C-alpha positions as CSV (number, residue, x, y, z in Angstrom):
1,M,0.0,0.0,0.0
2,L,1.3,3.5,-0.8
3,L,0.7,4.7,2.7
4,E,2.7,2.0,4.4
5,P,6.4,2.7,5.1
6,N,9.0,0.0,4.5
7,L,10.3,0.8,8.0
8,Y,9.0,2.7,11.0
9,L,11.6,4.0,13.5
10,N,11.7,6.4,16.5
11,S,14.2,8.8,15.0
12,V,16.5,9.3,12.0
13,K,19.4,8.4,14.3
14,D,17.9,4.9,14.6
15,I,18.8,4.3,10.9
16,T,22.0,2.2,11.0
17,V,24.4,1.4,8.2
18,D,23.5,-2.3,8.7
19,I,19.8,-1.5,8.0
20,L,20.8,0.4,4.9
21,R,23.1,-2.2,3.6
22,E,20.6,-5.0,4.3
23,N,18.2,-3.1,2.0
24,K,20.8,-2.1,-0.6
25,I,20.5,1.6,0.2
26,K,23.3,3.8,-1.0
27,G,21.6,7.2,-0.7
28,L,19.2,9.0,1.7
29,I,16.7,11.7,0.9
30,L,16.1,13.5,4.2
31,D,13.1,15.6,5.2
32,V,13.8,18.6,7.4
33,D,10.8,19.8,9.4
34,N,10.1,17.5,12.4
35,T,12.7,15.0,11.1
36,L,16.0,16.9,11.3
37,I,14.8,20.0,13.1
38,D,11.9,20.8,15.5
39,F,9.3,23.6,15.0
40,N,11.7,26.1,16.5
41,E,14.4,25.1,14.0
42,N,16.6,23.4,16.6
43,I,18.6,20.6,15.0
44,L,18.0,17.2,16.5
45,E,20.7,16.4,19.1
46,G,23.2,13.8,17.8
47,V,22.1,14.1,14.2
48,K,25.4,15.8,13.2
49,D,27.4,12.8,14.4
50,W,24.9,10.5,12.6
51,I,25.5,12.5,9.4
52,V,29.2,12.2,9.8
53,E,28.9,8.4,10.2
54,M,26.7,8.1,7.2
55,K,29.2,10.0,5.1
56,K,32.1,7.8,6.4
57,Q,30.1,4.9,5.1
58,N,29.9,6.6,1.6
59,M,26.2,7.2,2.0
60,K,24.9,9.9,-0.4
61,L,22.7,12.5,1.3
62,C,20.2,15.0,-0.1
63,I,17.7,17.1,1.7
64,V,14.2,17.4,0.0
65,S,11.8,19.6,1.8
66,N,8.4,21.1,1.1
67,S,9.3,24.2,2.9
68,N,9.5,27.3,0.7
69,K,11.9,29.0,3.2
70,V,15.2,28.6,1.3
71,E,17.2,30.3,4.2
72,K,16.0,27.6,6.7
73,I,16.8,24.7,4.4
74,Q,20.1,26.2,3.5
75,M,20.9,26.7,7.2
76,V,20.2,23.0,7.9
77,A,22.2,21.8,4.9
78,D,25.1,24.0,5.9
79,T,25.0,23.1,9.6
80,L,24.9,19.4,8.7
81,Q,27.3,19.8,5.8
82,I,24.9,18.3,3.3
83,E,25.7,19.8,-0.1
84,D,22.6,18.9,-2.0
85,Y,19.2,20.2,-1.1
86,F,15.9,21.1,-2.7
87,Y,13.2,23.2,-1.1
88,F,9.5,23.7,-2.1
89,A,9.7,20.1,-3.4
90,K,5.9,19.6,-3.6
91,K,6.0,16.1,-2.0
92,P,4.3,13.7,-2.5
93,L,4.8,14.6,-6.2
94,K,7.8,12.9,-7.8
95,C,9.6,16.0,-9.0
96,G,11.7,16.6,-5.8
97,F,12.5,12.9,-5.6
98,K,13.6,12.8,-9.2
99,K,15.9,15.8,-8.8
100,A,17.5,14.1,-5.8
101,K,17.8,10.8,-7.6
102,K,19.5,12.6,-10.5
103,R,21.9,14.5,-8.2
104,M,22.8,11.3,-6.3
105,N,23.2,9.4,-9.5
106,L,21.5,6.3,-8.0
107,K,18.7,3.9,-9.0
108,E,15.4,4.3,-7.1
109,S,15.9,0.9,-5.5
110,N,19.1,2.2,-3.9
111,I,17.5,5.3,-2.3
112,A,15.6,5.6,1.0
113,V,13.4,8.5,1.8
114,V,13.3,9.5,5.5
115,G,10.5,11.7,6.9
116,D,7.9,12.1,9.6
117,Q,4.7,12.3,7.4
118,L,2.8,9.6,5.7
119,F,1.0,11.8,3.1
120,T,4.2,13.5,1.9
121,D,7.3,11.5,2.6
122,V,6.1,7.9,2.7
123,L,3.5,8.4,-0.1
124,G,6.0,10.2,-2.3
125,A,8.8,7.7,-1.7
126,N,6.5,4.7,-2.4
127,H,5.1,6.4,-5.5
128,A,8.7,7.1,-6.7
129,K,9.6,3.4,-6.0
130,M,12.0,4.3,-3.3
131,F,12.5,2.7,0.2
132,S,10.3,4.6,2.7
133,I,11.4,5.2,6.3
134,L,8.9,6.9,8.6
135,V,10.2,8.4,11.8
136,K,8.3,9.8,14.7
137,P,7.9,13.6,14.6
138,L,10.4,15.4,16.8
139,N,7.8,17.7,18.2
140,E,4.0,17.8,18.5
141,K,4.0,21.4,17.3
142,D,3.5,21.6,13.5
143,I,2.3,24.0,10.9
144,W,-1.5,24.1,10.7
145,I,-1.8,21.9,7.6
146,T,0.3,19.2,9.1
147,R,-1.7,19.4,12.4
148,L,-4.8,18.7,10.4
149,K,-3.3,15.6,8.8
150,R,-1.8,14.0,11.9
151,P,-5.0,12.3,13.2
152,I,-5.6,10.7,9.8
153,E,-2.0,9.6,9.7
154,Q,-2.4,8.0,13.2
155,F,-5.3,5.9,11.8
156,F,-3.0,4.5,9.1
157,I,0.0,4.1,11.5
158,K,-2.2,2.0,13.9
159,R,-3.3,-0.2,10.9
160,Y,0.3,-0.6,9.9
161,E,1.3,-1.6,13.5
162,K,-1.6,-4.1,13.7
163,K,-0.6,-5.6,10.4
164,R,3.0,-5.9,11.4
165,G,2.0,-7.3,14.8
166,T,3.7,-4.5,16.8
167,K,2.5,-1.5,18.7
168,D,6.0,-0.2,19.3
169,V,8.2,1.7,16.9
170,F,11.5,-0.1,16.5
């Protein structure tokens, strides 16, 4: 199903090199809001070290965000030393994912998309035939449109957990 992630984790930091290798992932498309930074634009503690480790393992990284605030996305990319980023990506449409795929020069099957939303990150990743990793939002505080979607997302997440036989995020 398009709204089911391939993997559901507590945090982006729970993504290990072993998980990525096991799934033949060579590149990560990373969401920003509530995945790498909270509502107040604080970068997730420990994510810089996680990025360094991913780079040491030759993982290609690209930020793809729906935010139209280029300064914010550029700040995150600069702080985390991620060269490639796209803002106002219009997820779940494929255009942002295709740009990232082209920049990383990888096949869809070797790319994972990491984000906190089913209707943008997971749906877009699955539609683009990429590996989808859903993470818990960093903060309950969201922009108004995301706040409207969260209860609907929870319905699908509960279905996913029931189907997988788990109520806990890995």
